PyMOL commands that place a pseudoatom at each C-alpha (Angstrom):
pseudoatom trace, name=CA, resn=MET, resi=1, chain=A, elem=C, hetatm=0, pos=[-1.031, -2.423, 23.201]
pseudoatom trace, name=CA, resn=ALA, resi=2, chain=A, elem=C, hetatm=0, pos=[-2.998, -1.189, 20.265]
pseudoatom trace, name=CA, resn=GLU, resi=3, chain=A, elem=C, hetatm=0, pos=[-3.894, -4.303, 18.062]
pseudoatom trace, name=CA, resn=LYS, resi=4, chain=A, elem=C, hetatm=0, pos=[-2.162, -3.753, 14.685]
pseudoatom trace, name=CA, resn=ILE, resi=5, chain=A, elem=C, hetatm=0, pos=[-3.993, -3.947, 11.277]
pseudoatom trace, name=CA, resn=ALA, resi=6, chain=A, elem=C, hetatm=0, pos=[-3.419, -4.077, 7.657]
pseudoatom trace, name=CA, resn=LYS, resi=7, chain=A, elem=C, hetatm=0, pos=[-6.214, -3.644, 4.773]
pseudoatom trace, name=CA, resn=ALA, resi=8, chain=A, elem=C, hetatm=0, pos=[-6.410, -3.400, 1.360]
pseudoatom trace, name=CA, resn=GLN, resi=9, chain=A, elem=C, hetatm=0, pos=[-9.154, -2.053, -0.546]
pseudoatom trace, name=CA, resn=ILE, resi=10, chain=A, elem=C, hetatm=0, pos=[-10.257, -2.368, -4.651]
pseudoatom trace, name=CA, resn=LYS, resi=11, chain=A, elem=C, hetatm=0, pos=[-12.906, 0.207, -5.689]
pseudoatom trace, name=CA, resn=HIS, resi=12, chain=A, elem=C, hetatm=0, pos=[-14.954, 0.217, -8.479]
pseudoatom trace, name=CA, resn=ALA, resi=13, chain=A, elem=C, hetatm=0, pos=[-14.367, -3.647, -9.508]
pseudoatom trace, name=CA, resn=ARG, resi=14, chain=A, elem=C, hetatm=0, pos=[-16.527, -4.326, -12.024]
pseudoatom trace, name=CA, resn=VAL, resi=15, chain=A, elem=C, hetatm=0, pos=[-18.040, -7.224, -9.791]
pseudoatom trace, name=CA, resn=PRO, resi=16, chain=A, elem=C, hetatm=0, pos=[-21.600, -7.531, -7.583]
pseudoatom trace, name=CA, resn=SER, resi=17, chain=A, elem=C, hetatm=0, pos=[-20.941, -6.533, -3.695]
pseudoatom trace, name=CA, resn=SER, resi=18, chain=A, elem=C, hetatm=0, pos=[-23.398, -10.123, -3.601]
pseudoatom trace, name=CA, resn=LYS, resi=19, chain=A, elem=C, hetatm=0, pos=[-21.024, -11.820, -5.563]
pseudoatom trace, name=CA, resn=ALA, resi=20, chain=A, elem=C, hetatm=0, pos=[-17.542, -10.825, -3.959]
pseudoatom trace, name=CA, resn=ARG, resi=21, chain=A, elem=C, hetatm=0, pos=[-19.409, -11.112, -0.254]
pseudoatom trace, name=CA, resn=ARG, resi=22, chain=A, elem=C, hetatm=0, pos=[-19.536, -14.646, -0.741]
pseudoatom trace, name=CA, resn=TYR, resi=23, chain=A, elem=C, hetatm=0, pos=[-15.955, -15.065, -1.323]
pseudoatom trace, name=CA, resn=ILE, resi=24, chain=A, elem=C, hetatm=0, pos=[-15.494, -13.157, 1.525]
pseudoatom trace, name=CA, resn=ASN, resi=25, chain=A, elem=C, hetatm=0, pos=[-17.151, -14.873, 3.529]
pseudoatom trace, name=CA, resn=LEU, resi=26, chain=A, elem=C, hetatm=0, pos=[-15.284, -17.864, 2.854]
pseudoatom trace, name=CA, resn=ILE, resi=27, chain=A, elem=C, hetatm=0, pos=[-12.539, -16.986, 4.475]
pseudoatom trace, name=CA, resn=LYS, resi=28, chain=A, elem=C, hetatm=0, pos=[-13.457, -14.257, 7.312]
pseudoatom trace, name=CA, resn=GLY, resi=29, chain=A, elem=C, hetatm=0, pos=[-11.715, -15.164, 10.475]
pseudoatom trace, name=CA, resn=LYS, resi=30, chain=A, elem=C, hetatm=0, pos=[-9.011, -18.404, 8.683]
pseudoatom trace, name=CA, resn=PRO, resi=31, chain=A, elem=C, hetatm=0, pos=[-5.138, -17.805, 8.926]
pseudoatom trace, name=CA, resn=TYR, resi=32, chain=A, elem=C, hetatm=0, pos=[-3.810, -15.870, 6.162]
pseudoatom trace, name=CA, resn=ASN, resi=33, chain=A, elem=C, hetatm=0, pos=[-1.945, -18.847, 4.318]
pseudoatom trace, name=CA, resn=GLU, resi=34, chain=A, elem=C, hetatm=0, pos=[-5.312, -20.824, 4.174]
pseudoatom trace, name=CA, resn=ALA, resi=35, chain=A, elem=C, hetatm=0, pos=[-7.404, -18.288, 2.929]
pseudoatom trace, name=CA, resn=VAL, resi=36, chain=A, elem=C, hetatm=0, pos=[-5.135, -17.480, -0.263]
pseudoatom trace, name=CA, resn=ALA, resi=37, chain=A, elem=C, hetatm=0, pos=[-5.025, -21.238, -0.788]
pseudoatom trace, name=CA, resn=ILE, resi=38, chain=A, elem=C, hetatm=0, pos=[-8.674, -21.553, -0.255]
pseudoatom trace, name=CA, resn=LEU, resi=39, chain=A, elem=C, hetatm=0, pos=[-9.215, -18.672, -2.943]
pseudoatom trace, name=CA, resn=LYS, resi=40, chain=A, elem=C, hetatm=0, pos=[-6.327, -19.881, -5.392]
pseudoatom trace, name=CA, resn=PHE, resi=41, chain=A, elem=C, hetatm=0, pos=[-8.265, -23.529, -6.282]
pseudoatom trace, name=CA, resn=MET, resi=42, chain=A, elem=C, hetatm=0, pos=[-11.404, -21.383, -6.587]
pseudoatom trace, name=CA, resn=PRO, resi=43, chain=A, elem=C, hetatm=0, pos=[-12.569, -21.572, -10.255]
pseudoatom trace, name=CA, resn=SER, resi=44, chain=A, elem=C, hetatm=0, pos=[-14.248, -18.029, -10.368]
pseudoatom trace, name=CA, resn=PRO, resi=45, chain=A, elem=C, hetatm=0, pos=[-13.097, -14.745, -12.071]
pseudoatom trace, name=CA, resn=THR, resi=46, chain=A, elem=C, hetatm=0, pos=[-14.620, -13.284, -8.883]
pseudoatom trace, name=CA, resn=ALA, resi=47, chain=A, elem=C, hetatm=0, pos=[-12.517, -15.441, -6.308]
pseudoatom trace, name=CA, resn=LYS, resi=48, chain=A, elem=C, hetatm=0, pos=[-9.298, -14.250, -8.065]
pseudoatom trace, name=CA, resn=LEU, resi=49, chain=A, elem=C, hetatm=0, pos=[-9.917, -10.573, -7.568]
pseudoatom trace, name=CA, resn=VAL, resi=50, chain=A, elem=C, hetatm=0, pos=[-10.846, -11.137, -3.589]
pseudoatom trace, name=CA, resn=GLN, resi=51, chain=A, elem=C, hetatm=0, pos=[-7.568, -12.974, -3.757]
pseudoatom trace, name=CA, resn=LYS, resi=52, chain=A, elem=C, hetatm=0, pos=[-5.594, -10.407, -5.604]
pseudoatom trace, name=CA, resn=VAL, resi=53, chain=A, elem=C, hetatm=0, pos=[-7.014, -7.663, -2.360]
pseudoatom trace, name=CA, resn=LEU, resi=54, chain=A, elem=C, hetatm=0, pos=[-6.247, -10.279, 0.281]
pseudoatom trace, name=CA, resn=GLU, resi=55, chain=A, elem=C, hetatm=0, pos=[-2.780, -11.090, -1.328]
pseudoatom trace, name=CA, resn=SER, resi=56, chain=A, elem=C, hetatm=0, pos=[-1.928, -6.902, -1.320]
pseudoatom trace, name=CA, resn=ALA, resi=57, chain=A, elem=C, hetatm=0, pos=[-2.849, -6.676, 2.247]
pseudoatom trace, name=CA, resn=GLY, resi=58, chain=A, elem=C, hetatm=0, pos=[-0.678, -9.582, 3.234]
pseudoatom trace, name=CA, resn=ALA, resi=59, chain=A, elem=C, hetatm=0, pos=[2.137, -6.806, 1.344]
pseudoatom trace, name=CA, resn=ASN, resi=60, chain=A, elem=C, hetatm=0, pos=[0.997, -4.340, 3.190]
pseudoatom trace, name=CA, resn=ALA, resi=61, chain=A, elem=C, hetatm=0, pos=[1.034, -5.841, 6.400]
pseudoatom trace, name=CA, resn=GLU, resi=62, chain=A, elem=C, hetatm=0, pos=[4.590, -7.091, 5.799]
pseudoatom trace, name=CA, resn=GLU, resi=63, chain=A, elem=C, hetatm=0, pos=[5.979, -3.267, 4.591]
pseudoatom trace, name=CA, resn=ASN, resi=64, chain=A, elem=C, hetatm=0, pos=[4.059, -1.117, 6.003]
pseudoatom trace, name=CA, resn=HIS, resi=65, chain=A, elem=C, hetatm=0, pos=[3.428, -2.468, 9.401]
pseudoatom trace, name=CA, resn=ASP, resi=66, chain=A, elem=C, hetatm=0, pos=[6.379, -5.280, 9.975]
pseudoatom trace, name=CA, resn=MET, resi=67, chain=A, elem=C, hetatm=0, pos=[4.174, -7.908, 10.663]
pseudoatom trace, name=CA, resn=VAL, resi=68, chain=A, elem=C, hetatm=0, pos=[4.761, -11.426, 9.577]
pseudoatom trace, name=CA, resn=LYS, resi=69, chain=A, elem=C, hetatm=0, pos=[2.543, -13.849, 7.112]
pseudoatom trace, name=CA, resn=ASP, resi=70, chain=A, elem=C, hetatm=0, pos=[2.457, -16.941, 8.963]
pseudoatom trace, name=CA, resn=SER, resi=71, chain=A, elem=C, hetatm=0, pos=[1.033, -15.149, 11.701]
pseudoatom trace, name=CA, resn=LEU, resi=72, chain=A, elem=C, hetatm=0, pos=[-1.720, -12.927, 10.047]
pseudoatom trace, name=CA, resn=TYR, resi=73, chain=A, elem=C, hetatm=0, pos=[-5.517, -13.763, 10.034]
pseudoatom trace, name=CA, resn=VAL, resi=74, chain=A, elem=C, hetatm=0, pos=[-8.504, -12.452, 8.165]
pseudoatom trace, name=CA, resn=LYS, resi=75, chain=A, elem=C, hetatm=0, pos=[-10.358, -9.974, 10.515]
pseudoatom trace, name=CA, resn=ASP, resi=76, chain=A, elem=C, hetatm=0, pos=[-12.906, -8.855, 8.746]
pseudoatom trace, name=CA, resn=GLY, resi=77, chain=A, elem=C, hetatm=0, pos=[-14.094, -8.071, 4.753]
pseudoatom trace, name=CA, resn=LEU, resi=78, chain=A, elem=C, hetatm=0, pos=[-16.043, -6.081, 3.156]
pseudoatom trace, name=CA, resn=ALA, resi=79, chain=A, elem=C, hetatm=0, pos=[-17.880, -6.165, -0.022]
pseudoatom trace, name=CA, resn=ASP, resi=80, chain=A, elem=C, hetatm=0, pos=[-20.092, -2.477, -0.334]
pseudoatom trace, name=CA, resn=GLN, resi=81, chain=A, elem=C, hetatm=0, pos=[-21.646, -1.532, -3.235]
pseudoatom trace, name=CA, resn=GLY, resi=82, chain=A, elem=C, hetatm=0, pos=[-19.827, 0.723, -5.567]
pseudoatom trace, name=CA, resn=VAL, resi=83, chain=A, elem=C, hetatm=0, pos=[-21.584, 3.388, -8.265]
pseudoatom trace, name=CA, resn=THR, resi=84, chain=A, elem=C, hetatm=0, pos=[-23.472, 1.622, -11.180]
pseudoatom trace, name=CA, resn=MET, resi=85, chain=A, elem=C, hetatm=0, pos=[-23.269, 1.926, -14.644]
pseudoatom trace, name=CA, resn=LYS, resi=86, chain=A, elem=C, hetatm=0, pos=[-26.595, 1.857, -16.515]
pseudoatom trace, name=CA, resn=ARG, resi=87, chain=A, elem=C, hetatm=0, pos=[-26.962, 1.100, -20.177]
pseudoatom trace, name=CA, resn=MET, resi=88, chain=A, elem=C, hetatm=0, pos=[-29.560, -0.149, -22.634]
pseudoatom trace, name=CA, resn=MET, resi=89, chain=A, elem=C, hetatm=0, pos=[-30.356, -2.976, -24.793]
pseudoatom trace, name=CA, resn=ALA, resi=90, chain=A, elem=C, hetatm=0, pos=[-32.415, -3.160, -27.810]
pseudoatom trace, name=CA, resn=ARG, resi=91, chain=A, elem=C, hetatm=0, pos=[-36.133, -4.898, -27.284]
pseudoatom trace, name=CA, resn=ALA, resi=92, chain=A, elem=C, hetatm=0, pos=[-39.279, -5.647, -29.228]
pseudoatom trace, name=CA, resn=MET, resi=93, chain=A, elem=C, hetatm=0, pos=[-40.928, -2.833, -30.866]
pseudoatom trace, name=CA, resn=GLY, resi=94, chain=A, elem=C, hetatm=0, pos=[-38.812, -0.084, -30.955]
pseudoatom trace, name=CA, resn=ARG, resi=95, chain=A, elem=C, hetatm=0, pos=[-38.537, -0.365, -26.667]
pseudoatom trace, name=CA, resn=GLY, resi=96, chain=A, elem=C, hetatm=0, pos=[-35.451, -0.301, -24.667]
pseudoatom trace, name=CA, resn=MET, resi=97, chain=A, elem=C, hetatm=0, pos=[-34.767, -1.818, -21.579]
pseudoatom trace, name=CA, resn=ARG, resi=98, chain=A, elem=C, hetatm=0, pos=[-32.338, -0.758, -18.803]
pseudoatom trace, name=CA, resn=ILE, resi=99, chain=A, elem=C, hetatm=0, pos=[-29.591, -2.787, -17.844]
pseudoatom trace, name=CA, resn=ARG, resi=100, chain=A, elem=C, hetatm=0, pos=[-27.928, -2.340, -14.520]
pseudoatom trace, name=CA, resn=LYS, resi=101, chain=A, elem=C, hetatm=0, pos=[-23.595, -3.373, -15.001]
pseudoatom trace, name=CA, resn=ARG, resi=102, chain=A, elem=C, hetatm=0, pos=[-23.437, -3.046, -10.731]
pseudoatom trace, name=CA, resn=MET, resi=103, chain=A, elem=C, hetatm=0, pos=[-19.409, -2.327, -8.727]
pseudoatom trace, name=CA, resn=SER, resi=104, chain=A, elem=C, hetatm=0, pos=[-18.403, -3.019, -5.515]
pseudoatom trace, name=CA, resn=HIS, resi=105, chain=A, elem=C, hetatm=0, pos=[-15.588, -1.603, -3.202]
pseudoatom trace, name=CA, resn=ILE, resi=106, chain=A, elem=C, hetatm=0, pos=[-14.043, -4.658, -1.492]
pseudoatom trace, name=CA, resn=THR, resi=107, chain=A, elem=C, hetatm=0, pos=[-11.738, -4.186, 1.353]
pseudoatom trace, name=CA, resn=ILE, resi=108, chain=A, elem=C, hetatm=0, pos=[-10.054, -6.497, 3.476]
pseudoatom trace, name=CA, resn=ILE, resi=109, chain=A, elem=C, hetatm=0, pos=[-8.457, -6.681, 7.134]
pseudoatom trace, name=CA, resn=LEU, resi=110, chain=A, elem=C, hetatm=0, pos=[-5.675, -8.599, 8.397]
pseudoatom trace, name=CA, resn=SER, resi=111, chain=A, elem=C, hetatm=0, pos=[-4.406, -8.455, 11.738]
pseudoatom trace, name=CA, resn=GLU, resi=112, chain=A, elem=C, hetatm=0, pos=[-2.018, -10.380, 13.913]
pseudoatom trace, name=CA, resn=LYS, resi=113, chain=A, elem=C, hetatm=0, pos=[-3.095, -13.738, 15.427]
pseudoatom trace, name=CA, resn=PRO, resi=114, chain=A, elem=C, hetatm=0, pos=[-3.656, -12.450, 20.069]
pseudoatom trace, name=CA, resn=VAL, resi=115, chain=A, elem=C, hetatm=0, pos=[-0.942, -13.761, 22.064]
pseudoatom trace, name=CA, resn=LYS, resi=116, chain=A, elem=C, hetatm=0, pos=[-2.211, -15.927, 24.833]
pseudoatom trace, name=CA, resn=SER, resi=117, chain=A, elem=C, hetatm=0, pos=[-0.797, -15.083, 27.999]
for i in range(1, 117): cmd.bond("trace and resi %d" % i, "trace and resi %d" % (i + 1))
show_as sticks, trace
zoom trace
């Protein structure tokens, strides 16, 4: 039987993918409830964003795939680079400096724990 997976994704999140990867790597391989608890007590706004995607994946698993939240774990998490907004900032002597506001696409994949037989 194929392994059931549930996923959630947010696109164009206004956070660099390198910052999002810090929090995704913390929860990778952890049980769902433990991963939510880890992110809940992180003070970073990026952690709150990753937590939101994680909870969305948990809701998708429950609603669409008839999975139980207590048996889920974080199978994988991705933070891919999205588009970059380019802005200019005034500098000395009439020059301009480019500012890059990076975005990312955050994906979290949940799966049920394999049954040991």
